[in-house]
C-alpha positions as a printed Julia matrix, in Angstrom:
459×3 Matrix{Float64}:
   0.0     0.0     0.0
   1.2     3.49   -0.79
  -0.12    6.84    0.33
   0.16   10.2    -1.36
   0.63   11.69    2.09
   1.61   10.13    5.41
  -0.69   10.03    8.47
   0.48   13.44    9.65
  -0.33   15.0     6.32
  -3.74   13.31    6.24
  -4.68   14.99    9.53
  -3.11   18.35    8.66
  -5.21   21.41    7.81
  -6.21   21.86    4.19
  -3.79   24.76    3.55
  -0.85   22.74    4.81
  -1.8    19.82    2.6
  -1.91   22.13   -0.41
   1.74   23.05    0.22
   2.87   19.46   -0.03
   4.38   18.21   -3.27
   2.43   15.51   -5.12
   4.82   12.95   -3.66
   4.03   14.01   -0.11
   7.06   16.2     0.63
   9.37   18.88   -0.72
  10.33   18.7    -4.35
  13.55   16.78   -4.94
  16.1    17.68   -7.54
  16.41   14.05   -8.59
  12.72   13.74   -9.46
  12.06   13.44  -13.21
  10.99   16.63  -14.94
   7.57   15.12  -15.66
   7.05   14.55  -11.93
   8.26   18.02  -10.96
   6.02   19.69  -13.52
   2.82   17.89  -12.53
   0.02   20.47  -12.26
  -0.98   21.23   -8.68
  -4.04   23.35   -9.44
  -6.62   23.63  -12.19
  -4.92   26.86  -13.27
  -1.83   24.81  -14.16
  -3.76   21.93  -15.74
  -3.59   22.02  -19.55
  -6.09   20.12  -21.68
  -9.13   17.94  -20.91
 -11.38   21.0   -20.76
 -14.42   18.89  -21.64
 -13.81   16.97  -18.4
 -12.4    19.52  -15.94
 -12.98   22.91  -17.56
 -14.46   25.72  -15.5
 -18.07   24.93  -14.62
 -17.93   21.28  -15.67
 -19.39   18.65  -13.38
 -16.17   16.93  -12.3
 -14.36   20.16  -11.54
 -17.27   21.41   -9.43
 -17.35   18.14   -7.51
 -13.6    18.27   -6.84
 -13.72   21.92   -5.75
 -16.65   21.17   -3.42
 -14.94   18.04   -2.09
 -17.93   15.95   -3.13
 -16.03   13.51   -5.3
 -18.05   10.56   -6.62
 -16.56    7.21   -7.56
 -14.75    7.65  -10.88
 -12.7     5.83  -13.47
 -10.26    7.94  -15.47
  -9.86    6.28  -18.88
  -7.34    7.45  -21.44
  -3.92    6.92  -23.04
  -0.68    7.39  -21.07
   0.32   10.93  -20.23
  -3.15   12.49  -20.45
  -3.58   13.45  -16.79
  -5.16   10.46  -15.03
  -2.66   10.25  -12.16
  -2.27   14.02  -12.06
  -6.01   14.49  -11.51
  -5.92   11.87   -8.76
  -3.03   13.67   -7.06
  -4.83   17.0    -7.33
  -7.81   15.4    -5.61
  -5.44   14.08   -2.93
  -4.19   17.61   -2.29
  -7.59   19.29   -2.32
  -9.78   16.82   -0.44
 -10.38   16.66    3.31
 -11.04   12.93    2.94
  -8.45   10.31    3.76
  -6.69    9.42    0.5
  -5.08    6.06   -0.19
  -3.31    4.78   -3.27
  -2.91    1.27   -4.64
  -1.29    0.0    -7.81
  -3.23   -2.93   -9.22
  -0.02   -4.53  -10.52
   1.31   -5.24   -7.02
  -1.72   -4.93   -4.72
  -3.85   -7.85   -3.64
  -7.09   -8.55   -1.79
  -5.3    -8.23    1.58
  -4.31   -4.65    0.68
  -7.9    -3.82   -0.22
  -9.2    -5.26    3.06
  -6.6    -3.28    5.01
  -7.74   -0.04    3.39
 -11.37   -0.92    4.05
 -10.58   -1.44    7.75
  -8.79    1.93    7.9
 -11.72    3.54    6.06
 -14.19    2.19    8.6
 -12.07    3.56   11.45
 -11.75    6.96    9.75
 -15.51    7.15    9.38
 -16.23    5.91   12.91
 -13.72    8.05   14.81
 -13.13   11.09   12.58
 -16.29   11.23   10.4
 -14.05   11.26    7.32
 -14.6     9.6     3.98
 -11.85    7.55    2.39
 -10.93    7.86   -1.26
  -8.87    5.03   -2.72
  -7.02    5.59   -5.98
  -6.24    2.39   -7.88
  -3.79    2.88  -10.72
  -4.05    0.43  -13.64
  -7.34   -0.88  -12.26
  -7.73   -3.07  -15.35
  -4.96   -5.26  -13.88
  -7.28   -6.32  -11.03
  -8.92   -9.66  -11.75
 -12.63  -10.28  -11.27
 -12.33  -11.48   -7.67
 -10.28   -8.43   -6.69
 -12.81   -6.12   -8.32
 -15.64   -7.99   -6.61
 -14.09   -7.28   -3.2
 -14.42   -3.54   -3.86
 -18.06   -3.7    -4.9
 -19.92   -3.69   -1.53
 -17.71   -0.96   -0.08
 -18.17    1.3    -3.1
 -21.89    0.57   -3.12
 -22.48    1.53    0.54
 -20.13    4.52    0.47
 -17.4     3.21    2.75
 -14.98    3.78   -0.12
 -14.95    6.34   -2.9
 -13.15    4.62   -5.76
 -11.0     6.45   -8.28
  -9.55    4.11  -10.87
  -7.16    4.87  -13.71
  -6.83    2.75  -16.81
  -5.48    2.9   -20.33
  -7.8     0.05  -21.35
 -11.47    0.32  -22.28
 -13.25   -0.07  -18.9
 -16.31   -1.54  -20.59
 -14.16   -4.57  -21.43
 -11.82   -4.65  -18.42
 -13.96   -3.61  -15.42
 -16.85   -5.62  -13.96
 -20.24   -4.36  -15.11
 -21.49   -4.3   -11.52
 -18.64   -1.99  -10.55
 -19.04    0.12  -13.7
 -22.68    0.79  -12.84
 -21.54    2.48   -9.61
 -18.89    4.8   -11.05
 -18.66    7.62  -13.55
 -16.37    7.1   -16.54
 -14.22   10.17  -17.3
 -12.68    9.89  -20.77
  -9.35   11.7   -21.13
  -8.17   12.4   -24.67
  -4.64   12.6   -26.07
  -3.34   16.13  -25.75
  -3.08   18.21  -28.89
   0.27   19.35  -30.23
  -0.63   22.88  -29.15
  -1.32   21.76  -25.59
   1.93   19.78  -25.47
   3.79   22.8   -26.81
   2.39   24.92  -23.96
   3.52   22.29  -21.43
   7.02   22.19  -22.94
   7.36   25.98  -22.95
   6.25   26.13  -19.32
   8.83   23.5   -18.33
  11.56   25.32  -20.25
  10.79   28.62  -18.53
   9.92   27.5   -14.98
  12.96   28.28  -12.8
  11.55   26.64   -9.66
  10.34   23.26  -10.95
  11.49   23.15  -14.55
  14.57   24.06  -16.57
  14.27   27.85  -16.38
  17.37   28.32  -14.23
  19.65   26.87  -16.94
  19.21   29.45  -19.74
  18.2    26.83  -22.3
  16.88   27.97  -25.67
  15.55   25.92  -28.58
  15.88   26.27  -32.33
  12.66   26.93  -34.18
  10.83   23.67  -34.75
  12.43   21.69  -31.9
   9.58   22.01  -29.4
   6.89   21.37  -32.06
   8.87   18.29  -33.14
   8.92   17.0   -29.55
   5.17   17.61  -29.3
   4.56   15.63  -32.48
   6.87   12.84  -31.35
   5.01   12.55  -28.02
   1.73   11.81  -29.82
  -0.54   13.26  -27.15
   1.51   12.04  -24.15
   2.65   14.87  -21.85
   4.93   12.58  -19.84
   6.75   11.45  -22.97
   7.1    15.04  -24.19
   8.68   16.14  -20.9
  10.93   13.07  -20.8
  12.25   13.86  -24.29
  12.81   17.5   -23.33
  14.64   16.45  -20.17
  16.8    14.0   -22.12
  17.74   16.67  -24.64
  18.51   19.19  -21.88
  20.75   16.64  -20.16
  23.01   16.67  -23.23
  23.71   20.4   -22.77
  26.28   21.96  -20.4
  24.96   22.64  -16.85
  24.8    26.38  -17.52
  22.52   25.86  -20.51
  22.72   25.96  -24.28
  20.59   25.5   -27.38
  18.38   22.54  -28.28
  18.74   21.64  -31.97
  17.06   19.18  -34.31
  20.37   17.28  -34.58
  20.47   16.89  -30.81
  16.86   15.74  -30.8
  17.61   13.14  -33.46
  20.52   11.9   -31.35
  18.65   11.49  -28.07
  15.57    9.88  -29.63
  17.7     7.4   -31.56
  15.85    8.13  -34.77
  15.37   10.92  -37.25
  12.52   13.06  -35.97
   9.94   13.48  -38.7
   9.56   16.99  -40.08
   5.83   16.62  -40.41
   3.3    19.32  -39.56
  -0.09   17.72  -39.0
  -1.81   20.93  -40.09
   0.58   22.1   -42.82
   1.52   21.33  -46.4
   3.67   18.32  -45.51
   0.66   16.71  -43.84
  -1.55   17.09  -46.9
   1.25   16.1   -49.28
   1.9    12.88  -47.35
  -1.79   11.99  -47.08
  -2.22   12.68  -50.8
   0.73   10.44  -51.69
  -0.63    7.74  -49.36
  -4.06    7.67  -51.0
  -2.67    7.86  -54.54
  -0.3     4.96  -53.81
  -3.21    2.75  -52.72
  -5.25    3.88  -55.72
  -2.25    3.2   -57.97
  -1.85   -0.39  -56.7
   1.6     0.14  -55.15
   1.53   -1.49  -51.68
   5.19   -0.66  -51.02
   4.67    3.06  -51.56
   1.45    2.95  -49.54
   3.28    1.33  -46.62
   6.05    3.92  -46.89
   3.66    6.85  -46.52
   1.73    5.02  -43.81
   5.0     4.63  -41.9
   5.75    8.34  -42.33
   2.41    9.29  -40.84
   2.68    6.83  -37.95
   6.24    7.9   -37.11
   5.11   11.53  -37.04
   2.27   10.78  -34.64
  -0.63   11.16  -37.06
  -4.03   10.3   -35.57
  -4.61    6.63  -36.41
  -8.37    7.19  -36.58
  -7.77    9.79  -39.3
  -5.62    7.31  -41.23
  -8.22    4.55  -40.84
 -10.97    6.82  -42.19
  -8.89    7.6   -45.28
  -8.29    3.87  -45.81
 -12.03    3.14  -45.61
 -12.84    5.93  -48.07
 -10.21    4.64  -50.5
 -11.65    1.12  -50.28
 -15.08    2.34  -51.36
 -13.97    5.01  -53.83
 -11.09    3.28  -55.61
 -11.75   -0.46  -55.21
 -15.5    -0.55  -54.86
 -17.25   -3.59  -56.29
 -14.14   -4.81  -58.08
 -13.39   -6.41  -54.7
 -16.19   -5.82  -52.15
 -14.03   -7.39  -49.43
 -11.79   -4.31  -49.52
 -14.37   -2.25  -47.64
 -14.95   -5.1   -45.19
 -11.21   -5.28  -44.47
 -11.0    -1.49  -44.17
 -13.9    -1.26  -41.72
 -12.43   -4.1   -39.68
  -9.24   -2.04  -39.5
 -11.24    1.01  -38.35
 -12.67   -1.05  -35.48
  -9.33   -2.66  -34.66
  -7.57    0.71  -34.5
 -10.15    2.0   -32.03
  -9.98   -1.21  -29.99
  -6.23   -1.8   -29.66
  -4.66    1.66  -30.06
  -1.01    2.31  -30.82
   1.49    0.81  -31.27
  -0.46   -2.32  -32.28
  -2.85   -0.3   -34.48
  -0.11   -0.16  -37.11
  -0.7    -3.87  -37.88
  -4.4    -3.82  -38.9
  -3.72   -0.56  -40.74
  -0.91   -2.22  -42.69
  -3.13   -5.22  -43.49
  -5.92   -3.01  -44.81
  -3.56   -0.74  -46.75
  -1.78   -3.62  -48.49
  -5.09   -5.35  -49.29
  -6.57   -2.23  -50.86
  -3.39   -1.41  -52.78
  -3.25   -4.99  -54.12
  -6.94   -5.3   -55.03
  -8.42   -4.74  -58.51
  -9.72   -1.2   -58.89
 -12.99    0.45  -59.84
 -14.38    3.91  -59.17
 -17.73    3.09  -60.78
 -19.75    3.42  -57.55
 -18.08    6.76  -56.78
 -18.78    8.11  -60.27
 -22.32    6.74  -60.19
 -23.41    8.43  -56.97
 -21.89   11.75  -58.04
 -23.73   11.6   -61.37
 -27.01   10.79  -59.6
 -26.48   13.64  -57.13
 -25.83   16.04  -60.01
 -29.21   15.11  -61.54
 -31.1    15.33  -58.25
 -29.6    18.73  -57.44
 -29.72   20.16  -60.93
 -33.07   19.22  -62.47
 -36.67   18.28  -61.8
 -36.5    14.5   -61.62
 -40.24   13.88  -61.23
 -42.17   11.87  -58.66
 -41.61    8.35  -57.44
 -43.61    5.98  -59.72
 -46.99    5.08  -58.21
 -46.35    1.33  -58.31
 -43.2     1.78  -56.19
 -44.8     3.9   -53.48
 -45.4     2.64  -49.95
 -48.63    0.65  -49.74
 -48.41   -0.56  -46.15
 -50.62    2.03  -44.5
 -54.36    2.5   -44.34
 -55.66    4.39  -47.35
 -52.69    3.64  -49.61
 -54.75    1.33  -51.8
 -57.32    4.07  -52.33
 -54.53    6.28  -53.65
 -53.37    3.51  -55.96
 -50.01    3.21  -54.24
 -48.27   -0.07  -55.04
 -50.77   -1.02  -57.74
 -49.04   -2.83  -60.59
 -45.84   -3.55  -58.66
 -44.16   -6.77  -59.81
 -42.45   -8.82  -57.08
 -39.19  -10.06  -58.71
 -38.82  -13.15  -56.52
 -41.96  -14.65  -58.05
 -40.18  -15.04  -61.4
 -37.38  -17.23  -62.76
 -33.97  -15.88  -61.9
 -35.63  -13.58  -59.33
 -35.85  -10.85  -61.95
 -38.67   -9.31  -63.98
 -38.34   -6.14  -66.03
 -40.35   -3.17  -64.84
 -39.77    0.56  -64.63
 -38.04    1.76  -61.45
 -36.92    5.26  -62.4
 -39.28    8.27  -62.49
 -40.72    8.87  -65.96
 -38.64   12.02  -66.39
 -35.48   10.02  -65.66
 -36.3     6.81  -67.52
 -33.11    6.99  -69.6
 -30.78    7.79  -66.69
 -27.72    5.57  -66.42
 -25.33    6.07  -63.49
 -23.6     2.82  -62.6
 -21.17    1.59  -65.23
 -19.42   -1.5   -63.83
 -15.91   -2.14  -65.07
 -14.47   -5.39  -66.33
 -12.16   -5.58  -63.3
 -12.31   -8.25  -60.64
 -15.69   -9.12  -59.16
 -17.31   -6.2   -60.96
 -17.09   -8.06  -64.27
 -19.56  -10.63  -62.9
 -21.9    -7.81  -61.86
 -21.6    -6.25  -65.3
 -22.43   -9.53  -67.03
 -25.53   -9.94  -64.86
 -26.73   -6.38  -65.4
 -26.17   -6.7   -69.17
 -28.68   -9.58  -69.18
 -31.19   -7.58  -67.14
 -30.87   -4.25  -68.94
 -29.23   -4.93  -72.33
 -30.12   -1.46  -73.63
 -27.89    0.12  -70.96
 -24.84   -2.07  -71.62
 -23.38   -2.53  -75.06
 -20.75   -5.06  -76.01
 -18.29   -2.36  -77.08
 -18.41   -0.49  -73.76
 -15.59   -0.97  -71.23
 -14.06   -3.74  -73.31
């Protein structure tokens, strides 16, 4: 068991507790920069405004010391532990900490006993923070349930894993899920600048400057993780003389062990790389597509953004030439959301190589755009009466559905009839290619509507 503050600190007045460092004592020079720069107040907290912005529910509850049971869910370095430590500093409740990796049922029972004593003798609630709560097995989570339910414990859990998969449903129903998002590059840049200029807790006493582009490159490299960003900054600063110096891109390349990508996720390089990525898949070059995928991943591009582009390419550029392309792409979209980085690179690579290697057709894309142009640009007429809905009272009186031919009653499950409005009876939008699976579709449609498909077309 570990405590943010010892027994003396727990019983100390609120103002005294606020003067403690997050570790329960004075700041130490040997603490990592990320630990020293942990926000102590909401004024210092950068990001997650949808969760703890001024006036939001959670912030009001923390400020009023009426904290409910919570689970902080988000990627590393997004503020889960920091928020827990801020609660530890601000609350009048007893505050205990466990790490699910090393704690067991005996540790939980010990905290419960202490919580009962705190409530009986001091009329104090007990908040228990469990880091990596997804590491607790079902029996360990079950032990918590009755104490959370009757209020003997206020649970605050932190997890990088989806709690709806990793936390018991009975426990989930008694807590609020607080989703923390990866920090933006702009938010990381603000954190880095603060650390570089803070003389008390950061690097401000060393007269360190940075070449243009170094701090944005660190922010991109960190991919939403404030802890990683500060660790990289600290590593780069450690390479400079004690009195200070200048951070350069060459130094950054050296300490990261790889060439830092010059890739602005909002600038020309971003759009150029995305364009090359899509055109490589469209052009059936899986090697080039993987190259540009790797560039985007190495630069910290949002994997959900990449997955969306892959899905669009599957429908637009492969289409019915290989209908499985969209299935593979959408499976990759789900996998990316489910597993996250770094494993998300694998389903992305599978989908990208499948789409790049598949036969191509943009017939569906061209067809819908042609149909939209007609609908938006001309009077297309009414829906034919025989195709109108006839499943409500009075429809028969209006003649709706009269004369409709049910195709499944005929050989081959097809019978010619007019489906387009009279004004659009000659419209032709979908022109299947001879590529891949679409050739079979074209052959079938040629039998159904021979006037729309001529032997000399697309051959």
